[in-house]
N, C-alpha and C positions, 0 to 999 in steps of 0.2 A: 844140436845144430850140426848139419853136415859140414865136414871140414872144408869142402870146396866153396862153401858160402859163408865162412866164418866172418868175413869182412863185408858182408852184404846186409843192407837193411831195406825193408819195404816201407815206403813213405806213402801215407794216404790221409784222406780227410781234406782239411783246408777251408778257408772262408769263402765258400762257393755255394751257389744254389744246388750244385750236384754233390754236396758233401756226403750225403747218406749213401749214394751209389758208390762213391769213392771208397767208403768204409767197406762195402761188400767186395769190391775188387781187391782192395788191400788185404783183407783177411783171407780171401781165397789164395792170393799169391804167397803170403807169409806162411800159410798152412802147408802149401805144397813145397816151398823151399826150405822150411824149417829155419828161416832167417829171422833176425830180430825185427820187430814191428815198431815203427815210429809214427805216432798219431799226431796230426796237425789239427788243432781244434778250430772251431768256428770263429774264435776270437784271436787266432794267430799264435797260440802257444804250442809248444811241442812236448810230447810225453812218450816214453817208451812203455809199451803195453805188452801183455802176454799174447803171443801170436795165435794161441789156441782159443782166444775169446770168441764168443758168438756175437752176431750183429746186435742183439738185444742189449748187450752190455754198454752200448754207446748211445742208447736212446736218450738218456738224461745228460749226456755230455761225457766228461772224462771218466773212464771206468775205474772202479775201485782197484787199488793196488798199483795204479800207474805211477811211473817215476818221471818227474819233470826233467827235460833235457833242453839244451840250447843248440842253435845252429850258428856257429861263429865263423867269421871270415878267415881267421888264422888257424883254426883247428877243426873245422867241420862240426859234426855232431859231437857234443860233449855233455858229460854229466854236469848238472848245475853246480857251480862252485858254492861252497859255504861262505859264511861271513868273512872269514879271513883266508879262505883257501883259494886254490886255482882250479879252473875248469879242467876236468880230466877227459881227454878225447875217448870216444867210444870204440875207436878202431875201425870205423866204417870208411871204406874207400869206394864202394859202389852203392848207389841208391837206385832201387827199382821204383820208379815213379808211377804211382797209381792214383794220382790226383786228377779228377775230372773237373773241367770248367774253371773259371776264375783264375786266380794267380798261380794255381798249380799247373795250368795247361796253356796259359797265354804267354809264357816266356819269363814271367817274374821269378818263379821258383828256379827255373833253369839258370837264370842269370846269377842268382845267389849261389847255387851249387857250383857254377863255373868259377866264381870269385873265391869260393872256399876250397877250390882245387879238388872237388869230388867228381868222380865219373858217375854217369847216370844213364838210365835207359830212356828211350823215347826221344821226342823231338829236341833239337837244339833251340836256342833262343829265337833265332830267325824263323825256323820252321814252325815253332809253336805260335808265334805271333801271326804268321801268315794263316795258319789253320783256324785261328780264333777270329780273324777279321773276314767276315763273309764278303765284304765289298772288295777288299784287296785280293782275296782268293779268286773271286769271279773275274777280276781284271787279268790275273795271270792265266786263267783258263782260256779267256777270250783271246789274249795275245798269242797263245800257243795254237789257236785255231781249233780248239776242242769244242764239241757241241755243248751248249748250255742255254738256258732260258735267259732273257734279258733281266738284269738286276741293277737297280739304281739306288742312290742314296735318297732317302725320304726326308724332306725338309718341311718346316711349317709354312713356307711360302710357295710351295710347289703348285704351279697351275696345271701341270700335266707331267707324266712320267714317260711318255713316248709309247705307251701301249694301253689298251683298254682293260677294265676290270672284268671279272672280280680279281682282287689282289690278295696275295699272301704277304703279310708284314712280319718281319723277323728282326730280332735284335741284331745290330751289326756285329757286336762282340758277344760271344757266348756260345756254349755248347748245347747239345741235346735239343729238345723241342720247347724249352721253357720260353714263354713270352711270345709265342707265335700265334697269329690270328689270321683268319680269312675274312675279308670284308668285300662289299659290293662296289663301293665307290671311293674316290680319292679323299674326299672330305672326311669320311669315317676313318680312313687310314691316318690322316693328319691328326685327327682328334686323339688317336692312340698315343701319339708322341708325348703328350702331356699327362695322359691318364694311366699309362702303363709303366710301372716302375722299371721293368726290364729294358725299355726302349730309351731311357733317358740318356744313355751314353751314345746313342745313335741307332738308326733303324734303316733297313733296306726294304725295298718292295720289288716284287716280281709278279708275273702273271700267275694266277691260280688256275690250274687245269684239272678238272675232276676226272679226266680220262687217264691221268698218269698214276702209276703205282711206284713203290720204292723197290730198288734193288741195291744190294750192298755186297761188298767184297773186301777182304782184308789183304793188305800188302805188307810184306815184311822184307827187311833189307839184309839179313844175315842168317846163315853164312853166305847166302847168295840171294839175289832178288827173287821172290816167289810170291804166288798168289794163293788165296784160299778158294774154297768153293763159293759159289754165288748164292746168296739167300734173297728171298722175298719176304720181308717182314709183313705180318698180317695185322691189319688194323681192326680194333674191336669197337663195338658200340660204346659210346660214352654214357656214363650214368647221368640221367637227367637231360640227355641230349634230345633235341627235337628231330622229327622226321625231316629228311632232306638236309640235315646239317652237313656242311662240308667235311670231308674226311681228310685228315692229315695224320701222319704217324706221330702220336703224342707221347709225352713223357710217361704217362701211365701205361701205354702200349709197350714201352720199352722195359720199364723197370719194376712195375708193381708186383710182378711174380715173385720177388723176394731174393733172387740170385743175380741181380743185374741183368744185362742183356742175355745171359745164358738161359734164362727161363722165359724169355719173351716168345710169344707165338710166331711161328715162321714156317715158310716152305723152304726146305734145305735138302738137297740143292734145289734152286728155283726151276720150275718147269717153264722154261723159255726156249725160244727158237735157237738152234745151234749157231746160226749166223749172228744173232744178237748177243749171245754169250761170248762169242769170239771177239766181237767189237768191244764189248764191255771190258774184257780182260786186257785188250790192247790199250784202251784208253786209261784204264786203272793203272797199268804199268807206267804210262807216261805221266799221269798225275803224281805217282810215287816219286818219279825222278824230279819233276818240277817242284815238288814240295820238300825235297831232300829228306825223305822218310828215314827215320832211324827207329829201330825196334819194330813195333807193329802199329800200323794205322789202318783205319777203315775208310774206304772211299764210297760215298753214297751217291746213287744215281736216281733219276726219274725216267720212266719209260711208259710208252703206251703199247708195248709189245713189238713195235717196229722201230721207232726212233728212240734215241738214247740221249740223255742230258746229264752232264756232271752237275751234282748239287753241292756237295761239300766234302772236305776231308776231316776226319776225326782223328787227331794225332795221338790221343790216349783213349781208345774206345773202352766202353764198359766191359768188364771181365777180360780186358785185353784181347777181345775178339777170339778167345780160345775156342768157342763153340763153332766157329766157321771152318776150322781146319780139319775137315772130314774127308777131303778128296784131293790129295792123299791125306790120311789121318796123321796128325802130329800131336803128341801128348802135351799137356799143359806144362809139365816139368821140362820138357824139351824146348818148348817155346821160351820159357823163362830163362833157361840156361843159355840159349842162343842170344837172348837180349843182353844178359850179363856179359857173355863173351864179347859181344860187340862193344859194349860200354868200355870194357878194358882195352880192346884192340883199336877202337876207333873213337877217341875222345871227341866230345862235341865242340871243343874250343881249341884254338891254336893262336894264343896271343904271341905277338912278336914286337920287338923294339928295334928291328932292323931299320936303319936310316936315322935313328935318334942317336947320332954320334957326337952331338954337342956343337957341330959346326955352325948351325943357325944361331945358337946362343953366343958363341964366340964372336960372331960378326954383328951381333945386334947392337943398336944404339941404346942409350939409356932409356929406361921406362918413362922417365919424365919427358924425353924428347918424343917418344911415341905418342904420348898423351897430348902434346902441344897442338 
């Protein structure tokens, strides 16, 4: 392990629909850094694993030779204590977070790491929660006056949503394209609320426009705010799909290639009008500031080649969006090193007890009096 990263651990996996993709991102990052690798299982347990493992070692769950560890509030990542022993800290002070979706990307893991006093890459609790909530993110975008399609909360009693179909229905909370459907009418959209597991925590609906295609760009915040090249992901025909089936950039389009987003089909740099590219970069930079981006995030847009619409921000993108940094080129080890430097120099949390000087307690009446 390189001396510069002796206190760094790559964390990946987690109880999320995007668990498998997270394994790919985590193994890529651990391999490049030579850092220790901490695997978060689908059931919520933690193990230290060999960073040189291949993805196939995780197909059946915990790989052979893994060592169980714990994440504790008082000592961070620690070796599991024996029957009469005490947990031994692993010496990890910086976590490179490669967890996609679920509690690894919605702020849950970030809050635990904050409480444990560990520095980490990627979004803070607030930024992670915002990025995972498609409705809240859309409201922030609209309030900032940025271009976006209308997006509203879908409820079982909705008589209308303010715009005509066809509609695209998405989980309100969640990453990637899991659980997304295109339907012709509102009643079908409402039916999905009860029949689609990924929508049970909430769903949003927006207009589906077949003339729009995807454009994506990565934003990073350290050592200075910067942008990647613009890509146009390419959508492939779906196995078993029917002629005329609506096209959306699906989970398989992104990840089935076997290396996460790095192997997905794309046009990079995207062949788009220079004016559109300039507007996209300007809006992406503003989204990065609005979202308080740390590390590397990917901002996703929709466009018809003329107009531009902000779609969402992915705060922990697949493969950490390393494949997008081609103009100018930035090596993956440099991207990772910058993220680690940022985690050390710009902690995600700043707890303060300023104002809690006891004066309120001194002047307070008895608790019994307050309950009367």
